[in-house]
C-alpha positions in Angstrom: -26.7 119.1 -15.8 -22.6 118.3 -16.1 -19.6 121.2 -15.2 -16.4 120.3 -16.5 -13.6 122.6 -14.7 -10.4 122.6 -17.5 -7.3 123.5 -17.2 -5.8 124.9 -20.3 -7.3 122.4 -22.7 -7.4 119.8 -20.2 -10.3 118.5 -18.7 -9.3 118.4 -15.0 -12.9 117.8 -13.7 -16.4 117.1 -13.9 -19.5 117.0 -12.0 -23.1 115.6 -12.7 -26.2 117.0 -11.3 -29.7 115.4 -11.6 -32.8 116.9 -10.1 -35.6 113.9 -9.9 -38.9 117.0 -10.0 -40.8 114.1 -8.7 -39.4 114.2 -5.1 -38.6 117.9 -4.8 -34.8 117.1 -4.5 -31.6 116.7 -6.3 -28.8 114.2 -6.6 -25.3 115.0 -7.2 -24.2 111.5 -9.1 -20.4 111.4 -9.6 -17.8 114.0 -9.1 -14.6 112.9 -11.0 -10.8 114.7 -10.8 -8.1 113.6 -12.9 -5.1 112.6 -10.4 -2.9 114.9 -12.1 -5.5 117.9 -10.9 -6.5 116.2 -6.7 -6.1 118.1 -3.9 -6.4 121.5 -6.0 -9.3 122.5 -4.5 -11.6 121.7 -8.1 -14.0 119.4 -6.9 -14.8 122.2 -4.0 -15.2 124.7 -7.0 -16.8 122.2 -8.7 -19.8 121.6 -5.8 -20.2 125.2 -4.9 -21.2 125.6 -8.9 -23.5 122.9 -8.4 -25.1 123.8 -5.3 -25.6 127.5 -7.1 -27.1 125.6 -10.0 -29.4 123.3 -7.8 -30.8 126.7 -5.7 -33.4 127.4 -8.3 -34.3 123.8 -9.2 -34.5 121.7 -5.9 -35.4 122.0 -2.3 -33.5 119.0 -1.1 -29.6 118.2 -2.6 -28.2 114.7 -2.2 -24.7 113.4 -3.0 -23.7 109.8 -3.3 -20.4 108.1 -3.4 -18.7 105.3 -2.5 -18.8 104.4 2.0 -14.7 103.7 0.9 -14.5 107.3 -1.0 -12.9 109.4 2.2 -11.6 112.4 -0.2 -15.4 112.6 -1.4 -17.2 112.4 2.0 -15.1 114.9 3.5 -15.3 117.5 0.9 -19.0 116.6 1.6 -19.3 117.7 5.0 -16.4 120.6 5.0 -19.7 122.1 2.3 -22.2 121.1 5.1 -23.9 117.7 3.6 -24.4 115.5 6.5 -24.2 111.6 6.2 -27.3 110.1 5.4 -26.1 106.2 5.1 -24.1 103.6 3.9 
């Protein structure tokens, strides 16, 4: 599932969600925000939308990002995610 955030007719960002039924878990594979829209809370809103969508689809939600992406790590931790590994 992909959720897209728009501002007027422009795509401001998106989040890509995957459910792995075999393992009973799910993955937030990618969150991307256009640089012009960074810092406006769009990533957090997309994350909340994704978590709502996951509620009936998976028991566990993982998020994947690069260790150097401090903004994403902070966003995930602020929303209750725990750091697992790098």
